N, C-alpha and C positions, 0 to 999 in steps of 0.2 A: 778508199780503203784498199790495201793490198790483197792478194789472195791469200785467205787464212784457212789453214787446214786444221782440223780437230776432230775429236769424236765426241758425239752425244748420244747416251743411251745405247751405245753398241754400234752406231752408225757413223760412218764417215761424213764429214761435212766440210765444205769448201765455199767461202764467201769471195764473190768479186763484185767490185764497183768500178767499171770502166778500166779494169785491170788486165784483161785476158782476152783472147781472139775468140770471144762468144758471140753469137748472133742473138743479142739480147732481145731485139724487137720481135722477131717470129717466135721466140721462146716465150715472151710475155703475151703475146696474142693466143699462143696454144694454151697457156696457163689461164686464160679468161680475164686478163687484165685489161684489155682493150683490143683495138684493131690498128692496123698499119694505114694511115690515111693515104690520101692522094698525095700528100708530100713526102710520104715514105716513113714518116716520124709516127711512134705509137700515140693514139689518141684514146683517152679513157672517158667514159661517160661522168665520172665523178671529177676528174682532175683536168680534162681538156688534155692539151699536148705540152703543157708546162709541167714536166716532171722528170725526175731522175729514174734510171732503171739500175737495180742492182740484182745479182743472182746467187742463190745457193744451190750448191750441187751437192747431192746427198744420196747415199745408198738406201736411206730409210723408205720404207713402204708408206706413200702418202695417198689420200684421196685424190682422184683424177677430177680436175675441173673442165667444164666444157669450153671450147674455143669461142671467143667473142665474134659475132658477125661484124662485117664491115658495115658501117654506119654512116658514111659520107653523103650517100644519096646524090643529088644532081650538084652539089656545090662544087664550084671550082675556084674559089676565092684564093687559094694557097697556090695554085697553078698561074692564075692571071696576075699576082702581085709580084712574082719574082722578077727582079731587075735583069736578069741575064737570060731568062728562058732557059733554065736549067732542066725544065721538066718536059722530056720529049713526048710523054703521055702520062696519063694518071697513074700513080703508083710507081713511076720510074723516075729515078733522080740521076743526072748526068753530073757526076761530080766535076768533071772537067769545065763545067761552066758554073759551079757553085761559089759564091762570094764567101761562104763559111769555110771551105776548103781552102781557097786562096789565102784569106787572112789569117788562117790558124795553122794548117797543115803545110802548105807550099812553102819551101825553103828559098826559092829563087825569087827573081823579080816577078811582080805581078804582071801577067800579059797586058799590053797595052789596051785590047779591047776591054778589058774589065776594069780598068782604073777609074774611069768616069762613072760607071754604075757603081763603084764602091762608095761614092760620096764621102761621108765622113765616118765610115765604119772602121773601127780600129780593131775590133776582135769579133768575128762571128757576122752573122746577118740576122736570120730568125725572122724575117718578114713572112714567110709562109706559115710560121707558127703564130705570129701576132694577130693574124686575120682570121684564125679558125674559130667558126662560132662555138665550138664545144668549150673554148675557153671561159665562156660566160659561167660554166659551172665551177671554174677553179677558184681558189682561195689563197690568200698569202700564207706561205708556210711559217709555222710558229717555231721552226728550228733556227737558232741565231746564227748558226754557220752558213745558212743558206741566205739570210737577209743582205740586201746591198749596203755597202759602206758608204757614209756621207762623203768621204774624200774622193769616191770613185763614181759619184753620180755627176754626169755631164762635166767631166774635167776640160779645161781650157787646152787647146791645142798648142799654143805658145808655150805653155808649161810642160806639156809632155814632150816636146820636140827637144826641149833643153836637159832633159833628164839624163843623167849618166847611169851606167850600169849598176852601181851601187844603189843609186836612187830608185832605180826600176826596180830591183829586187826587194828593197824595203818597202816601196809602194804597193806592190803586187803579192806580197807574202801571203800565202795563203789563199791565193787567188788562181783560178784557171788561167789568167792571163800571163801569169809567170812562165807558164811552159813553152810559150813561143819564142821566149828569149829577148834580150834588148835589141838586137839587129832587126829581128823581124817586126817587133814593135815599132821601131823608129820608121821602117819601111812603110807600114800602115799608116803611122802618123803623118808622114810626109805626103802620101797619096792623099789622105784627108785634107791637108793643107793646100795642095795643089788644086783640089776640088773647091776649094773655099771662094776662089776668084777675089781674095782680098790681099792687097799689096801690103798690108801691115805684117804680113808673115816673112817678107823678102829677106830681111835681115836674119831671121831664124833659119830660113832655108840657106842662106848663104854660110851660116856658121856650120853647116853640116857637109859642106861641098868638099872638104878635105878630110872627112871622117876616114877612121882606119878601115872601116868595113866598106867593101865595094858595092854590097847590096844597099847600104844607106846612101852612099854617094850617087848611086844610079837614080834612087826614088828622089833624091835632092835635084838632081838635074831636070828630071820631069817636072817636079814642082815648080822650080824656078822658070822654066820655059812656059808654063801655064800662066804664072802670076805676073811675069814681067819680062816678055821676050826681049826687049831691048837690053836689060841688064844682062840676060843670059847670052846674048851675042857679043856683049862687052868683055865678058869674063872667059868667054869659051876658048880662046886660043891659049890663055894662060893656063887653065885647067887641063887642057888636052895636052900640052907639053910635057906635063907630069903624070898623065893618066896611063897606066898600063894594063888596066883591066879592059878586056875587049867588050864585055857587056856594058860599062860604064861609057866607053868611046861610042858605042852604038846609041846610048840614050842621047849624046850630043849631036848625032847626025840623024836619028830617028824621027818619025813623025810624031807630034805630041797628040 
């Protein structure tokens, strides 16, 4: 929901849901909704860490709630499960090592050191949320818009890598995945394919070697070198002769 400005009962009201540079987590903690866990995400006694945060800014006089005390105790499951060691200390996240950042926000090639840890993650990570013991109190939302769509549950990589821009927009209409765009989506899919260790994807990867996007071509080179080094060596010179992008050329010469 975009920022919405209105007046209610003489007070100014503005509503935000992930649409403004607000520090929602500390605000929610101060409002008594929960606490920021060791993974830095808000945790609720009632809902665990699987929740969305919205904010209502108002000039109205409202009762003040007490902040919620931190209740992680000695648990370190979220820190221990992180595939890239993105937590230098409890309650501190280094986004430069976070797979959620690289798969969603990062616009360039995925740094090589994080490609294998990505596994088959196409959008986000959330391992640190999945292991939080407080999620045993969470329940499935009754809001239809938040429910998973059957066609997006465990989609086949071979189908995803073949999708064009129009198909991508149609498939992910109304989904947060759409915001990363077709190029970054294919980059992530190709990383997942490269990590599959299955040669059945070789032809799918080859079909993306001449993609108009250098970001996609670079990911395809990495995937092909992982799946079939001999095939990659056989087509290397032909593709290098026509390649002008320095990042893609670097993929041909870089370490897998």
